[in-house]
C-alpha positions as CSV (number, residue, x, y, z in Angstrom):
1,X,116.6,1.5,-16.3
2,X,114.2,3.8,-18.1
3,X,111.4,2.3,-20.3
4,X,110.4,4.4,-23.3
5,X,107.2,3.6,-25.1
6,X,106.9,3.5,-28.9
7,X,104.1,4.0,-31.3
8,X,103.4,0.2,-30.9
9,X,102.7,-0.3,-27.2
10,X,104.2,-3.8,-27.0
11,X,107.5,-2.7,-28.5
12,X,109.6,-1.0,-25.8
13,X,112.9,0.9,-25.8
14,X,115.1,0.2,-22.7
15,X,117.5,2.8,-21.6
16,X,119.9,1.5,-19.0
17,X,121.6,3.6,-16.4
18,X,125.2,4.2,-17.6
19,X,127.8,5.2,-15.1
20,X,130.7,7.0,-16.8
21,X,134.0,8.3,-15.5
22,X,137.6,8.8,-16.8
23,X,138.1,5.0,-17.0
24,X,135.1,4.3,-19.2
25,X,131.6,3.2,-18.2
26,X,129.6,0.5,-16.5
27,X,126.0,-0.5,-17.1
28,X,123.7,-3.3,-16.2
29,X,122.4,-4.5,-19.6
30,X,119.8,-6.9,-18.4
31,X,118.0,-7.5,-15.1
32,X,114.9,-9.7,-15.2
33,X,113.4,-8.4,-11.9
34,X,113.8,-4.8,-12.9
35,X,112.3,-5.4,-16.4
36,X,109.3,-7.3,-14.9
37,X,108.8,-4.6,-12.2
38,X,108.8,-1.7,-14.8
39,X,106.8,-3.5,-17.6
40,X,104.8,-6.3,-16.0
41,X,106.5,-8.6,-18.6
42,X,108.4,-11.7,-17.3
43,X,110.4,-13.4,-20.0
44,X,113.0,-16.1,-19.9
45,X,115.7,-15.9,-22.5
46,X,117.1,-19.2,-23.9
47,X,119.5,-18.1,-26.6
48,X,122.0,-15.3,-27.2
49,X,123.1,-14.2,-30.7
50,X,125.7,-11.9,-32.1
51,X,126.2,-10.5,-35.5
52,X,128.6,-8.2,-37.2
53,X,127.8,-6.3,-40.4
54,X,129.2,-3.6,-42.6
55,X,127.7,-0.3,-43.4
56,X,124.5,-0.4,-45.5
57,X,123.9,-4.1,-44.7
58,X,120.2,-4.7,-44.2
59,X,119.2,-7.9,-42.3
60,X,115.6,-9.0,-42.2
61,X,112.8,-8.8,-41.8
62,X,112.9,-12.1,-40.0
63,X,110.5,-14.0,-37.8
64,X,109.5,-17.6,-36.9
65,X,105.9,-18.7,-37.5
66,X,106.2,-21.5,-35.0
67,X,108.5,-21.2,-32.0
68,X,108.2,-17.4,-32.3
69,X,110.9,-15.4,-30.6
70,X,110.7,-12.4,-28.5
71,X,114.0,-10.4,-28.8
72,X,115.9,-8.0,-26.7
73,X,118.2,-6.4,-29.2
74,X,121.2,-4.1,-28.7
75,X,124.3,-2.7,-30.4
76,X,127.7,-3.1,-28.8
77,X,129.7,-1.2,-31.6
78,X,128.4,1.2,-34.2
79,X,124.9,2.2,-35.0
80,X,121.8,0.6,-36.7
81,X,118.3,1.6,-37.6
82,X,116.2,-1.2,-36.0
83,X,112.7,-2.1,-37.1
84,X,109.8,-4.2,-35.8
85,X,106.7,-5.0,-37.8
86,X,103.6,-6.2,-36.1
87,X,102.3,-9.5,-37.8
88,X,99.7,-10.3,-35.2
89,X,96.3,-10.2,-37.0
90,X,94.4,-9.6,-33.8
91,X,96.5,-6.6,-32.9
92,X,95.3,-3.0,-33.3
93,X,98.7,-2.2,-34.7
94,X,98.7,-5.1,-37.3
95,X,100.8,-4.2,-40.3
96,X,102.4,-1.2,-38.6
97,X,106.1,-0.7,-38.0
98,X,108.3,1.1,-35.5
99,X,112.0,2.0,-36.0
100,X,114.6,3.3,-33.6
101,X,118.3,4.1,-33.8
102,X,120.4,1.9,-31.5
103,X,124.1,2.5,-31.0
104,X,127.1,2.0,-28.7
105,X,126.7,5.6,-27.8
106,X,123.0,5.7,-26.7
107,X,123.2,2.1,-25.2
108,X,119.5,1.7,-25.9
109,X,117.9,-1.7,-26.4
110,X,114.6,-2.6,-28.0
111,X,112.2,-5.3,-26.7
112,X,110.3,-6.9,-29.6
113,X,107.8,-9.5,-28.4
114,X,106.7,-12.6,-30.2
115,X,104.6,-12.0,-33.3
116,X,106.8,-9.4,-34.9
117,X,109.1,-9.4,-37.9
118,X,112.5,-7.8,-37.1
119,X,115.3,-6.3,-39.1
120,X,118.0,-3.6,-39.1
121,X,120.1,-1.4,-41.3
122,X,123.7,-0.7,-40.4
123,X,124.3,3.1,-40.3
124,X,127.9,3.1,-39.2
125,X,131.0,1.7,-40.9
126,X,130.5,-1.5,-39.0
127,X,128.1,-2.7,-36.3
128,X,128.2,-5.4,-33.7
129,X,124.8,-6.5,-32.5
130,X,123.8,-8.7,-29.6
131,X,120.4,-10.1,-28.8
132,X,118.6,-12.4,-26.5
133,X,115.7,-14.6,-27.6
134,X,112.8,-16.2,-25.8
135,X,112.9,-19.3,-28.0
136,X,115.5,-21.3,-30.0
137,X,116.3,-20.7,-33.6
138,X,114.2,-23.0,-35.8
139,X,115.3,-22.9,-39.4
140,X,112.2,-24.8,-40.7
141,X,110.0,-22.1,-39.1
142,X,111.9,-19.1,-40.2
143,X,110.1,-16.7,-42.5
144,X,111.2,-13.4,-44.1
145,X,109.1,-10.4,-44.9
146,X,110.3,-8.3,-47.8
147,X,112.3,-5.4,-46.4
148,X,110.9,-2.9,-49.0
149,X,107.3,-4.1,-49.0
150,X,105.1,-1.4,-50.6
151,X,102.2,-2.1,-48.1
152,X,104.4,-1.7,-45.0
153,X,106.4,1.3,-46.4
154,X,109.3,1.3,-43.9
155,X,111.2,4.6,-44.2
156,X,114.7,3.1,-44.1
157,X,117.3,5.9,-43.7
158,X,119.4,5.0,-46.7
159,X,120.3,6.5,-50.1
160,X,120.5,3.8,-52.8
161,X,120.2,0.1,-52.4
162,X,121.2,-1.7,-49.2
163,X,123.3,-4.9,-49.1
164,X,120.8,-7.7,-48.7
165,X,121.4,-11.4,-48.5
166,X,120.0,-13.7,-51.2
167,X,117.7,-15.2,-48.6
168,X,116.4,-11.8,-47.5
169,X,115.9,-10.7,-51.2
170,X,113.5,-13.6,-51.5
171,X,111.3,-12.3,-48.6
172,X,107.6,-12.4,-49.2
173,X,105.3,-9.3,-49.5
174,X,103.0,-8.5,-46.6
175,X,100.0,-9.9,-48.5
176,X,101.8,-13.2,-49.1
177,X,103.5,-13.6,-45.7
178,X,102.3,-16.0,-43.0
179,X,101.0,-14.1,-40.1
180,X,100.1,-14.7,-36.4
181,X,96.5,-15.0,-35.2
């Protein structure tokens, strides 16, 4: 596994070793010991989630104010532009965002620690996403940051308007959103 730093030091791109031949490929998508050795981070995942979305669907930016979730996010089919926004007031990167393309071709994953809002835009015709979380889903603690907030200024790679759920359309601006200490 190769660890690629991002402009936000706590957000990491994981690039697994992929062994390809005429039959297809094999890769180890998660190994706790290797991750801990390479990053110094030891996390236990308690929940796995899958989603399927059509092109131009934008999900997010989601987070839980209590029971915050660290996420290890990957794409098993298609391609997405994945975004993490730092909502930790004590962080030197508070209010900053990082985005990366994840796909079934590059097999990259992104580690997003607790204290971040997370979202993604589907770039391909369809995308199947898989992610592990460090805490359980807690609907009463779920919050949503507005995907097109004018203070955050995420440069989403889309022409026109994305397909956004009613819940996500009601996301709060950065100035209104609950944040982490």
